[in-house]
C-alpha positions in Angstrom: -18.0 -23.9 61.5 -14.9 -22.7 63.7 -14.1 -24.7 66.6 -12.0 -23.3 69.6 -12.4 -25.8 72.3 -13.6 -29.7 72.8 -16.6 -30.8 70.6 -18.8 -31.6 73.8 -18.4 -27.9 75.0 -18.2 -26.2 71.6 -21.6 -24.0 71.7 -22.3 -24.2 67.6 -22.1 -27.9 67.6 -24.4 -28.4 70.7 -26.5 -25.9 68.9 -26.5 -27.4 65.9 -27.1 -30.8 66.8 -30.0 -29.6 69.3 -31.7 -28.2 66.5 -31.8 -31.7 64.6 -32.9 -33.4 67.6 -35.8 -31.0 67.9 -36.4 -31.5 64.6 -36.3 -35.1 64.8 -39.0 -34.4 68.0 -36.5 -36.3 69.9 -36.5 -34.5 73.7 -32.9 -35.6 75.0 -31.6 -35.3 78.4 -28.2 -35.7 77.4 -26.8 -34.6 74.1 -23.1 -35.9 74.3 -23.9 -39.4 72.6 -25.5 -37.8 70.2 -22.9 -35.5 69.0 -20.1 -38.4 69.3 -22.7 -40.4 66.8 -21.6 -38.1 64.5 -18.0 -38.2 64.6 -16.1 -40.4 62.6 -12.4 -41.6 63.4 -10.5 -40.0 61.1 -11.0 -36.5 62.8 -9.5 -38.0 66.1 -6.1 -38.2 64.8 -6.5 -34.6 62.8 -7.7 -32.8 65.8 -7.3 -34.9 69.5 -7.7 -31.0 70.6 -11.0 -31.1 69.7 -12.5 -34.7 69.7 -10.8 -37.6 71.7 -13.7 -40.1 70.8 -15.2 -41.3 67.7 -18.7 -43.2 66.7 -17.5 -46.7 66.2 -18.2 -47.9 69.8 -21.7 -46.7 69.5 -22.1 -48.4 66.0 -20.7 -51.8 67.5 -23.7 -51.9 69.7 -26.6 -50.4 67.4 -27.8 -54.1 65.8 -28.9 -55.1 69.2 -31.5 -52.5 69.1 -32.3 -52.3 65.6 -33.0 -55.9 64.7 -35.2 -56.6 67.8 -37.5 -53.4 67.0 -37.5 -54.6 63.3 -37.9 -58.1 64.3 -40.9 -57.5 66.8 -42.4 -55.1 64.1 -42.1 -57.9 61.3 -43.5 -60.5 63.5 -46.6 -59.1 64.3 -47.3 -57.4 61.1 -46.7 -60.6 58.9 -48.0 -63.5 60.7 -48.8 -65.6 57.3 -45.1 -65.1 56.2 -42.6 -68.3 57.0 -39.2 -67.5 59.3 -36.7 -67.3 56.2 -39.3 -64.7 54.2 -39.1 -62.3 57.6 -35.3 -63.3 57.6 -34.8 -61.5 54.2 -36.9 -58.8 54.6 -35.4 -57.7 58.0 -32.2 -57.9 56.2 -33.3 -55.6 53.5 -34.5 -53.0 55.9 -31.1 -53.3 57.9 -29.0 -53.2 54.9 -26.5 -50.4 55.0 -27.9 -49.3 51.7 -31.3 -48.9 53.2 -29.9 -47.1 56.2 -27.6 -44.8 53.8 -31.0 -43.9 52.1 -32.8 -43.0 55.2 -29.4 -41.4 56.6 -29.3 -39.0 53.6 -33.2 -38.0 53.5 -32.3 -37.0 57.5 -29.6 -35.1 56.1 -27.0 -36.2 58.5 -24.0 -35.6 56.1 -24.6 -32.1 57.0 -23.8 -33.1 60.6 -20.6 -35.6 60.0 -17.2 -34.8 61.5 -14.7 -35.9 59.2 -11.0 -35.6 58.6 -10.9 -33.0 55.9 -9.0 -35.7 53.5 -11.4 -38.1 54.3 -14.1 -35.7 53.2 -12.6 -35.0 49.9 -11.7 -38.8 49.0 -15.2 -40.5 50.3 -17.2 -37.1 50.4 -19.9 -36.9 52.9 -22.1 -38.4 51.0 -20.7 -41.8 51.0 -23.0 -44.4 51.6 -21.0 -46.3 54.0 -20.3 -43.4 56.1 -24.1 -42.6 56.4 -25.1 -45.7 57.2 -22.3 -46.0 59.9 -23.6 -42.7 61.4 -27.1 -43.4 61.1 -26.3 -47.3 63.4 -24.4 -44.9 66.1 -26.9 -42.5 66.2 -29.6 -45.3 66.9 -27.6 -46.5 69.9 -27.2 -42.5 71.1 -30.8 -42.4 71.0 -31.1 -46.1 72.9 -28.5 -45.0 75.6 -30.5 -41.7 76.3 -34.2 -42.4 76.3 -34.1 -46.2 76.0 -36.1 -48.7 74.2 -39.7 -46.9 73.3 -38.0 -44.1 72.0 -35.5 -45.8 70.2 -38.8 -47.9 68.6 -40.5 -44.6 67.6 -37.8 -43.4 65.5 -37.1 -46.6 63.9 -40.6 -47.4 63.2 -41.0 -43.8 61.9 -37.8 -43.2 59.5 -36.6 -47.0 59.0 -39.6 -49.5 59.1 -41.6 -47.1 56.5 -39.2 -48.2 53.9 -40.8 -51.4 53.9 -43.5 -50.9 51.4 -40.7 -50.1 49.2 -38.6 -53.0 49.6 -41.4 -55.0 49.5 -42.6 -53.4 45.8 -39.1 -53.8 44.6 -38.3 -57.0 45.7 -35.0 -55.4 47.6 -35.4 -58.5 50.0 -34.1 -60.9 47.2 -30.6 -60.9 46.0 -30.3 -59.6 42.9 -29.2 -62.5 41.1 -32.7 -64.3 42.2 -34.2 -60.7 40.8 -33.1 -61.4 37.5 -33.7 -65.0 37.1 -37.0 -64.6 37.8 -37.4 -61.4 35.5 -35.8 -62.9 32.9 -37.3 -66.4 33.0 -41.0 -64.5 33.0 -40.3 -61.8 30.4 -37.8 -64.2 28.2 -38.7 -67.8 29.0 -34.4 -68.5 29.9 -32.3 -68.5 32.9 -29.4 -66.0 32.6 -25.4 -67.1 32.7 -22.5 -65.9 34.1 -19.0 -65.7 32.4 -15.5 -64.5 34.0 -14.4 -62.3 31.5 -11.0 -61.0 32.8 -9.5 -61.4 35.8 -7.1 -58.3 36.5 -4.3 -57.1 39.1 -1.8 -59.6 41.0 -3.3 -62.5 43.0 -3.4 -60.6 46.1 -5.7 -58.2 44.5 -8.1 -59.5 42.3 -10.6 -57.9 40.2 -13.3 -59.7 38.3 -15.2 -58.8 35.3 -18.4 -60.9 34.9 -20.4 -61.0 32.0 -24.5 -61.9 32.3 -25.8 -63.5 29.1 -29.3 -64.2 28.2 -29.4 -66.7 25.1 -26.1 -65.7 23.7 -26.4 -62.2 24.2 -24.6 -59.9 26.8 -26.9 -57.6 28.6 -24.8 -56.3 31.5 -21.5 -56.6 33.2 -19.7 -55.6 35.8 -16.6 -55.5 38.4 -16.0 -57.3 41.8 -12.9 -58.1 44.0 -14.5 -61.7 44.1 -16.3 -63.7 41.2 -19.2 -63.9 43.4 -19.2 -60.0 44.3 -18.9 -59.3 40.8 -21.5 -61.5 39.4 -24.0 -59.9 42.0 -23.0 -56.2 41.1 -23.4 -57.7 37.1 -26.8 -58.9 38.4 -27.8 -55.5 40.2 -27.0 -53.5 37.4 -28.8 -55.8 34.6 -32.0 -55.9 36.8 -31.7 -51.8 37.6 -31.4 -51.3 33.6 -33.8 -54.2 32.5 -36.1 -51.4 30.3 -33.0 -51.7 28.1 -33.2 -55.3 27.0 -36.0 -57.1 28.1 -37.5 -56.9 24.5 -34.2 -58.1 22.7 -33.7 -59.4 19.5 -32.0 -62.3 19.7 -30.1 -61.4 17.0 -28.4 -58.6 18.7 -25.2 -59.7 20.2 -24.4 -57.0 23.3 -26.2 -54.6 25.1 -24.2 -51.0 25.3 
């Protein structure tokens, strides 16, 4: 897209975002904040003539609306669940991985404005960028059309991921999931060992292996032991079909 004036005045940008809003059945009053929700901070330095604001101020405010609406829906729909269960489910719904999935389904990557090198390094399909964009978009919607319109959008596109989250138990952390699964399938609790610590002290990278019996079922890296364990458990759980019928004589899964 060739741009010749400020982003808020650019006809191509306005038309593109207005078509998206029409597709999402959003009858907006002011399109400016919706446009701003797609602006990554990296482009502000590259093109100050084109854009002077980015979406991080909107991101800062998003959770107040999103968590309120999700909390209200869960409280009314699951009156038999305890507070801690609802908290875990809510966390899964608003977790950045889930928001990134919704953002991809809405094709928000096609609307992002990025510095060209940010686009090359991270890519506009980055889960982190897409989750942040959706967060900013929700607040833009709230500022323009207030709470009820934000509620409709959130319930339509985010709350509807609840069935998948409950079915796959994404509201639990992967260490808990892998423990429950291995106890049910293999009658044993997995253990974790730090195999390697790489790089200098100020920038450590840990390699953690997950064991069942004395068999390595998976390993992964992380910037802390906790993160490495969680990522190893996640990959072991997501690949459980590869090791659930282990022969105890094996010594590693590859």
